[in-house]
C-alpha positions, 0 to 999 in steps of 0.5 A: 529866152532867159535861163539862169545858166548856173542853176541848170543841170549839167547837160541842160546848161551845156546846151543852154549856153549855146542856145540862149546866147546865140541864134540857133543855126545848124550852119553857125558862123565859122572861125577864121580859117588857118588861124592858130588857136589861142591858148584859151581856145586850145584848152577849150578844144581839148575839153570838147574832145573829151566828150567823145571817142578820139576817132569821133572828136578828132574829126568834129567841129568844135564850137563855143558861144561867143562872149561878145555882144552879138553872142554869135557861135564861134567855131574853134576848129572846123571838122569834117565828120558831121559831129559838133563838140562843145567844151565843158561849161565852167559855170556848172558842177562837174565836167560836161563837154558834149559831142553830137551829130547833126540830127542831135544838134537840131533836136537840141535847138528844138528843145531849147527853142521850146519847139517840137523836134522833127519826128523820127530824126534820130540823133546821137550825143556823147557825154563821156567826160562827165554826167548830167544833173537834171530833172528826169521829168521836166525838160525846163527845170532849173533846180531840184525840188520835191516834184521834179525827180532830180538825177545825177549820172556819170559818163553816158551817150544819148539817143534823141529824136526817135519815134515814141515807140522806141522809148517804150522799150526802156524804163520810164521810172521818174526815179531811174536806176542811172546805172542802166539805160533809161528814158529821160523826160518821158512823155514829152517831145524831148524824151531821149534814151540815156545809156551809161558808159563805164 
């Protein structure tokens, strides 16, 4: 799949850069154990850690898509708490590092692969350092237009992969009030709850 990364909204681009440049795998190849991270890697680790609360990001695995020809996922730091964090994507406007649990990681892989996520496998994502610029109705929109209800949000967390009835409890307005919880991509297999954090 080829997606023009710079044109996609912040959340989409951050995840897309992983799943368009790499083969999705929950067990991505790990970086060298015991190796001291380069200055550039240390900067990416610091960026990724801004996505979640310190107690979460401190124990999370931190990954980045490799720049080499095979495009394999590169682990900057191995973690132990089941969360995976990614640094800011410099190709998108604003800070967009994110951190997700295993279920959210698999949900994101299904979304980017145009596959139906596992039903009822609830996942949680943090994006505390920045927001999302994306269509609120089209999971694959690459730029704003008159019909795709482009939204901008600030720091937030997301609940993904819940049963459809869970999302029925929250607003599904195509043009939501982004200062309150709302459902993004309602009515699609990728609907998820956006919860702003101040």
